[in-house]
DSSP file (Angstrom, degrees, kcal/mol; ACC not computed):
  #  RESIDUE AA STRUCTURE BP1 BP2  ACC     N-H-->O    O-->H-N    N-H-->O    O-->H-N    TCO  KAPPA ALPHA  PHI   PSI    X-CA   Y-CA   Z-CA
    1    1 A M              0   0    0      0, 0.0     5,-0.2     0, 0.0     2,-0.1   0.000 360.0 360.0 360.0 142.3   14.9  -10.0    9.1
    2    2 A D  B >   -A    5   0A   0      3,-0.7     3,-1.1     1,-0.1     5,-0.0  -0.401 360.0 -91.4 -90.1 166.8   17.4  -12.2    7.3
    3    3 A G  T 3  S+     0   0    0      1,-0.3    -1,-0.1    -2,-0.1     3,-0.0   0.822 122.4  16.7 -43.3 -49.6   20.5  -10.6    5.7
    4    4 A N  T 3  S+     0   0    0     85,-0.1    84,-2.2     2,-0.0     2,-0.3   0.078 118.9  70.1-115.9  15.9   18.8  -10.0    2.3
    5    5 A Q  E <   -AB   2  87A   0     -3,-1.1    -3,-0.7    82,-0.2     2,-0.4  -0.980  53.9-156.0-141.8 146.4   15.2  -10.3    3.1
    6    6 A F  E     - B   0  86A   0     80,-2.7    80,-2.5    -2,-0.3     2,-0.5  -0.966  19.8-157.4-115.8 143.1   12.4   -8.6    4.9
    7    7 A K  E     + B   0  85A   0     -2,-0.4     2,-0.3    78,-0.2    78,-0.2  -0.970  14.3 176.1-124.3 134.6    9.5  -10.7    6.0
    8    8 A F  E     - B   0  84A   0     76,-2.8    76,-3.5    -2,-0.5     2,-0.3  -0.924  31.2-113.6-133.9 153.6    6.1   -9.4    6.7
    9    9 A S  E     + B   0  83A   0     -2,-0.3    15,-1.0    74,-0.2    16,-0.7  -0.679  41.0 176.5 -84.7 142.1    2.6  -10.8    7.6
   10   10 A S  E     -CB  23  82A   0     72,-1.2    72,-1.5    -2,-0.3     2,-0.3  -0.917  12.6-168.6-139.6 166.6   -0.1  -10.4    5.0
   11   11 A Y  E     -CB  22  81A   0     11,-2.2    11,-2.9    -2,-0.3     2,-0.4  -0.990  13.7-137.4-154.0 161.1   -3.6  -11.4    4.4
   12   12 A L  E     +CB  21  80A   0     68,-2.5    67,-2.7    -2,-0.3    68,-0.9  -0.925  24.5 165.5-124.4 139.8   -6.2  -11.5    1.6
   13   13 A I  E     -C   20   0A   0      7,-2.7     7,-2.7    -2,-0.4     2,-0.5  -0.905  31.5-115.3-140.5 173.8  -10.0  -10.4    1.9
   14   14 A M  E     -C   19   0A   0     63,-0.5     2,-0.4    -2,-0.3     5,-0.2  -0.939  20.4-172.8-114.7 135.1  -12.8   -9.7   -0.7
   15   15 A E  E >   -C   18   0A   0      3,-2.8     3,-1.4    -2,-0.5     2,-0.5  -0.885  67.9 -47.7-126.2 105.8  -14.3   -6.4   -1.1
   16   16 A D  T 3  S-     0   0    0     -2,-0.4     0, 0.0     1,-0.2     0, 0.0  -0.625 122.7 -26.7  61.9-119.1  -17.2   -6.4   -3.4
   17   17 A D  T 3  S+     0   0    0     -2,-0.5     2,-0.4    -3,-0.1    -1,-0.2   0.213 121.1  94.0-105.9  15.4  -15.8   -8.4   -6.6
   18   18 A I  E <  S-C   15   0A   0     -3,-1.4    -3,-2.8    13,-0.0     2,-0.4  -0.904  72.1-131.0-119.5 142.3  -12.1   -7.5   -5.9
   19   19 A Y  E     -CD  14  32A   0     13,-2.6    13,-1.4    -2,-0.4     2,-0.5  -0.647  25.4-158.7 -78.9 133.7   -9.5   -9.4   -4.1
   20   20 A V  E     -CD  13  31A   0     -7,-2.7    -7,-2.7    -2,-0.4     2,-0.4  -0.982   2.5-160.8-116.0 117.1   -7.7   -7.0   -1.5
   21   21 A A  E     -CD  12  30A   0      9,-3.0     9,-2.2    -2,-0.5     2,-0.4  -0.908   8.3-165.2-104.9 130.5   -4.2   -7.9   -0.3
   22   22 A V  E     -CD  11  29A   0    -11,-2.9   -11,-2.2    -2,-0.4     2,-0.7  -0.950  18.8-162.5-122.5 130.3   -3.0   -6.3    2.9
   23   23 A C  E >>> -CD  10  28A   0      5,-2.7     5,-1.6    -2,-0.4     3,-1.0  -0.932  14.1-168.5-107.9 105.4    0.6   -6.1    4.3
   24   24 A R  T 345S+     0   0    0    -15,-1.0    40,-2.6    -2,-0.7    -1,-0.1   0.718  75.8  62.4 -68.5 -23.3   -0.3   -5.2    7.9
   25   25 A D  T 345S+     0   0    0    -16,-0.7    37,-1.7    38,-0.2    -1,-0.2   0.757 117.9  23.5 -78.1 -21.6    3.4   -4.4    8.9
   26   26 A V  T <45S-     0   0    0     -3,-1.0    -1,-0.2    35,-0.2    -2,-0.2   0.162 104.5-118.9-130.8  17.1    3.9   -1.6    6.5
   27   27 A D  T  <5 +     0   0    0     -4,-0.6     2,-0.4     1,-0.2    -3,-0.2   0.909  61.1 146.5  50.9  52.2    0.2   -0.5    6.0
   28   28 A I  E   < -D   23   0A   0     -5,-1.6    -5,-2.7    36,-0.0     2,-0.3  -0.988  26.3-171.8-124.4 134.7    0.2   -1.2    2.2
   29   29 A V  E     +D   22   0A   0     -2,-0.4     2,-0.3    -7,-0.2    -7,-0.2  -0.911   7.5 171.5-122.3 138.4   -3.0   -2.4    0.5
   30   30 A S  E     -D   21   0A   0     -9,-2.2    -9,-3.0    -2,-0.3     2,-0.2  -0.980  12.8-155.5-145.5 159.6   -3.2   -3.6   -3.3
   31   31 A E  E     +D   20   0A   0     -2,-0.3     2,-0.3   -11,-0.2   -11,-0.2  -0.741  11.6 175.5-130.8-180.0   -6.0   -5.3   -5.1
   32   32 A G  E     -D   19   0A   0    -13,-1.4   -13,-2.6    -2,-0.2     6,-0.1  -0.954  44.2-109.6-177.8 162.1   -6.6   -7.5   -8.1
   33   33 A L  S    S+     0   0    0     -2,-0.3     2,-0.3   -15,-0.2     3,-0.1   0.637 105.6  30.9 -84.4 -12.1   -9.3   -9.4  -10.0
   34   34 A S  S  > S-     0   0    0      1,-0.1     4,-2.3   -15,-0.1     5,-0.2  -0.932  89.9-107.1-135.4 163.4   -7.8  -12.8   -8.8
   35   35 A E  H  > S+     0   0    0     -2,-0.3     4,-2.4     1,-0.2     5,-0.2   0.949 119.8  50.8 -56.2 -50.0   -6.0  -13.9   -5.6
   36   36 A N  H  > S+     0   0    0      1,-0.2     4,-2.9     2,-0.2     5,-0.3   0.873 108.7  50.1 -59.8 -37.5   -2.7  -14.1   -7.5
   37   37 A E  H  > S+     0   0    0      1,-0.2     4,-2.3     2,-0.2    -1,-0.2   0.890 112.2  47.6 -65.0 -38.9   -3.0  -10.7   -9.1
   38   38 A A  H  X S+     0   0    0     -4,-2.3     4,-1.9     2,-0.2    -2,-0.2   0.923 112.8  48.1 -63.0 -48.4   -3.7   -9.1   -5.8
   39   39 A I  H  X S+     0   0    0     -4,-2.4     4,-2.7     2,-0.2    -2,-0.2   0.887 112.5  49.0 -55.1 -49.2   -0.9  -10.9   -4.1
   40   40 A N  H  X S+     0   0    0     -4,-2.9     4,-2.2    -5,-0.2     5,-0.2   0.934 109.7  50.6 -61.3 -44.3    1.6  -10.0   -6.8
   41   41 A N  H  X S+     0   0    0     -4,-2.3     4,-2.4    -5,-0.3    -1,-0.2   0.879 108.6  53.5 -61.1 -33.8    0.6   -6.4   -6.8
   42   42 A L  H  X S+     0   0    0     -4,-1.9     4,-2.9     2,-0.2     5,-0.2   0.958 107.7  49.7 -58.2 -53.9    1.1   -6.4   -3.1
   43   43 A S  H  X S+     0   0    0     -4,-2.7     4,-2.2     1,-0.2    -2,-0.2   0.882 112.9  48.3 -62.8 -39.3    4.6   -7.8   -3.4
   44   44 A E  H  X S+     0   0    0     -4,-2.2     4,-2.5     1,-0.2    -1,-0.2   0.945 112.6  47.0 -59.8 -53.0    5.5   -5.2   -6.0
   45   45 A A  H  X S+     0   0    0     -4,-2.4     4,-1.7     2,-0.2    -2,-0.2   0.860 113.5  48.1 -51.1 -45.3    4.0   -2.4   -3.9
   46   46 A V  H  X S+     0   0    0     -4,-2.9     4,-3.1     2,-0.2    -1,-0.2   0.933 111.6  51.3 -65.1 -48.0    5.8   -3.5   -0.7
   47   47 A A  H  X S+     0   0    0     -4,-2.2     4,-2.0     1,-0.3    -2,-0.2   0.876 110.6  46.5 -59.0 -46.0    9.1   -3.9   -2.6
   48   48 A L  H  X S+     0   0    0     -4,-2.5     4,-2.1     2,-0.2    -1,-0.3   0.845 111.6  54.1 -61.0 -40.5    8.8   -0.4   -4.1
   49   49 A Y  H  X S+     0   0    0     -4,-1.7     4,-2.5     2,-0.2    -2,-0.2   0.909 109.0  47.2 -63.4 -51.8    8.0    0.9   -0.6
   50   50 A I  H  X S+     0   0    0     -4,-3.1     4,-2.9     2,-0.2     5,-0.2   0.934 110.0  50.9 -56.5 -47.3   11.0   -0.6    0.9
   51   51 A E  H  X S+     0   0    0     -4,-2.0     4,-2.6     1,-0.2    -2,-0.2   0.924 113.6  46.7 -54.3 -52.1   13.3    0.7   -1.8
   52   52 A S  H  X S+     0   0    0     -4,-2.1     4,-1.9     1,-0.2    -1,-0.2   0.836 112.0  50.4 -61.8 -39.1   11.9    4.3   -1.3
   53   53 A A  H  <>S+     0   0    0     -4,-2.5     5,-3.0     2,-0.2     4,-0.3   0.924 113.2  46.2 -71.1 -44.4   12.1    4.0    2.6
   54   54 A I  H ><5S+     0   0    0     -4,-2.9     3,-1.4     1,-0.2    -2,-0.2   0.955 115.4  44.9 -59.7 -52.7   15.8    2.8    2.3
   55   55 A E  H 3<5S+     0   0    0     -4,-2.6    -1,-0.2     1,-0.3    -2,-0.2   0.836 118.0  44.3 -63.0 -35.6   16.8    5.5   -0.2
   56   56 A G  T 3<5S-     0   0    0     -4,-1.9    -1,-0.3    -5,-0.2    -2,-0.2   0.348 109.1-121.0 -93.3   6.9   14.9    8.3    1.8
   57   57 A N  T < 5 +     0   0    0     -3,-1.4    -3,-0.2    -4,-0.3    -2,-0.1   0.923  63.8 147.7  50.0  49.8   16.3    7.0    5.3
   58   58 A L      < -     0   0    0     -5,-3.0     2,-0.3    -6,-0.1    -1,-0.2  -0.624  57.6 -87.3-106.4 166.7   12.7    6.5    6.5
   59   59 A P        -     0   0    0      0, 0.0    -1,-0.1     0, 0.0    -5,-0.0  -0.592  29.6-152.5 -72.9 131.0   11.4    3.8    8.9
   60   60 A I  S    S+     0   0    0     -2,-0.3     2,-0.3    -7,-0.1    -7,-0.1   0.939  77.3  63.4 -69.7 -51.7   10.6    0.6    7.2
   61   61 A L        +     0   0    0      1,-0.0   -35,-0.2     2,-0.0   -36,-0.1  -0.630  48.5 153.0 -78.7 135.7    7.9   -0.7    9.7
   62   62 A R        -     0   0    0    -37,-1.7     3,-0.1    -2,-0.3    -1,-0.0  -0.650  35.6-148.4-153.1  85.7    4.7    1.5   10.0
   63   63 A P        -     0   0    0      0, 0.0   -38,-0.2     0, 0.0   -39,-0.1  -0.216  20.7-103.1 -63.0 150.2    2.0   -1.0   11.0
   64   64 A I        -     0   0    0    -40,-2.6     5,-0.1     1,-0.1   -37,-0.1  -0.389  50.3 -94.2 -67.8 153.8   -1.6   -0.5   10.0
   65   65 A T    >>  -     0   0    0      1,-0.1     3,-1.1    -3,-0.1     4,-0.5  -0.371  27.8-118.3 -72.8 155.5   -3.7    0.9   12.8
   66   66 A Q  G >4 S+     0   0    0      1,-0.3     3,-0.9     2,-0.2     6,-0.2   0.854 112.5  56.9 -65.0 -39.2   -5.6   -1.5   14.9
   67   67 A T  G 34 S+     0   0    0      1,-0.2    -1,-0.3     5,-0.1    -2,-0.0   0.707 112.2  42.3 -62.1 -26.7   -9.0   -0.1   13.9
   68   68 A D  G <4 S+     0   0    0     -3,-1.1     2,-1.1     1,-0.0    -1,-0.2   0.338  88.3 104.1-101.7   1.4   -8.2   -0.6   10.3
   69   69 A D    XX  -     0   0    0     -3,-0.9     3,-2.6    -4,-0.5     4,-2.2  -0.704  53.2-163.9 -94.5 107.0   -6.8   -4.0   10.6
   70   70 A V  H 3> S+     0   0    0     -2,-1.1     4,-2.6     1,-0.3     7,-0.2   0.792  86.1  67.3 -52.1 -33.4   -9.2   -6.7    9.5
   71   71 A S  H 34 S+     0   0    0      1,-0.2    -1,-0.3     2,-0.2    -2,-0.1   0.669 114.7  30.0 -67.3 -14.9   -7.3   -9.4   11.1
   72   72 A L  H <4 S+     0   0    0     -3,-2.6    -2,-0.2    -6,-0.2    -1,-0.2   0.713 127.5  40.4-109.8 -30.1   -8.2   -7.9   14.5
   73   73 A T  H  < S+     0   0    0     -4,-2.2    -3,-0.2     1,-0.2    -2,-0.2   0.845 137.7   1.7 -85.5 -37.6  -11.6   -6.3   13.7
   74   74 A D    ><  +     0   0    0     -4,-2.6     3,-2.1    -5,-0.2     4,-0.3  -0.418  65.1 167.7-149.4  65.8  -13.2   -8.9   11.5
   75   75 A P  G >  S+     0   0    0      0, 0.0     3,-1.6     0, 0.0    -4,-0.1   0.757  72.8  72.6 -59.5 -23.0  -10.9  -12.0   11.1
   76   76 A A  G 3  S+     0   0    0      1,-0.2    -5,-0.1    -6,-0.1    -6,-0.0   0.802  89.4  64.4 -67.9 -22.9  -13.8  -14.1    9.6
   77   77 A R  G <  S+     0   0    0     -3,-2.1     2,-0.6    -7,-0.2   -63,-0.5   0.706  76.6 106.5 -66.5 -22.2  -13.3  -11.9    6.4
   78   78 A I    <   -     0   0    0     -3,-1.6   -65,-0.2    -4,-0.3     3,-0.1  -0.535  44.6-178.8 -74.4 114.9   -9.8  -13.2    5.8
   79   79 A I        -     0   0    0    -67,-2.7     2,-0.3    -2,-0.6    -1,-0.2   0.779  69.4  -5.3 -79.6 -36.6   -9.6  -15.7    2.9
   80   80 A K  E     -B   12   0A   0    -68,-0.9   -68,-2.5     2,-0.0     2,-0.3  -0.989  58.1-156.9-159.5 150.0   -5.9  -16.5    3.1
   81   81 A T  E     +B   11   0A   0     -2,-0.3   -70,-0.2   -70,-0.2   -72,-0.0  -0.923  19.1 168.7-126.1 157.8   -2.7  -15.4    5.2
   82   82 A W  E     -B   10   0A   0    -72,-1.5   -72,-1.2    -2,-0.3     2,-0.5  -0.948  40.3-108.4-164.8 146.4    0.7  -15.8    4.2
   83   83 A P  E     -B    9   0A   0      0, 0.0     2,-0.7     0, 0.0   -74,-0.2  -0.689  37.1-149.4 -78.5 121.7    4.3  -14.6    5.1
   84   84 A L  E     -B    8   0A   0    -76,-3.5   -76,-2.8    -2,-0.5     2,-0.4  -0.830  12.2-165.8-104.7 124.8    5.3  -12.2    2.5
   85   85 A T  E     -B    7   0A   0     -2,-0.7     2,-0.6   -78,-0.2   -78,-0.2  -0.892   4.6-167.7-111.1 128.9    9.1  -12.2    1.8
   86   86 A I  E     -B    6   0A   0    -80,-2.5   -80,-2.7    -2,-0.4     2,-0.2  -0.980  11.0-150.6-126.4 120.9   10.8   -9.3   -0.2
   87   87 A D  E     +B    5   0A   0     -2,-0.6     2,-0.3   -82,-0.2   -82,-0.2  -0.618  19.8 179.0 -80.6 146.0   14.4   -9.9   -1.3
   88   88 A F        -     0   0    0    -84,-2.2     2,-0.4    -2,-0.2    -2,-0.0  -0.990  24.2-149.4-150.7 157.5   16.6   -7.0   -1.7
   89   89 A K        -     0   0    0     -2,-0.3     2,-0.6     2,-0.0   -85,-0.1  -0.974  15.7-153.6-119.0 130.4   20.1   -6.1   -2.6
   90   90 A V        -     0   0    0     -2,-0.4     2,-0.4     2,-0.0    -2,-0.0  -0.890  12.8-177.3-108.7 133.5   21.8   -3.1   -1.1
   91   91 A T        -     0   0    0     -2,-0.6     2,-0.4     2,-0.0    -2,-0.0  -0.960  12.0-149.4-127.8 146.2   24.5   -1.4   -3.0
   92   92 A A        -     0   0    0     -2,-0.4     2,-0.4     2,-0.0    -2,-0.0  -0.912   6.3-160.7-119.4 138.3   26.6    1.6   -1.8
   93   93 A H              0   0    0     -2,-0.4    -2,-0.0     1,-0.1     0, 0.0  -0.949 360.0 360.0-117.3 132.6   28.1    4.3   -4.0
   94   94 A A              0   0    0     -2,-0.4    -1,-0.1     0, 0.0    -2,-0.0   0.346 360.0 360.0-103.8 360.0   30.9    6.7   -2.9
């Protein structure tokens, strides 16, 4: 992880007529009617998760289980992979 960034691996699959974006490092899934919508929704969901984890002093990484990870169980379904980068700013209050 960079000083102000978290970097995760992500992939996109189709389920019926919906694009499903998966961040395997934090077990978060989002969907959309287009690739871009699913990817943007995933970015937002992961950013909110990180913010909540930091505020709640919870672990950031919680990988998807191997049995649920399409990249391991059925990699042919993957349409696209990309590194998901989440920028953040930490402020402290006393």
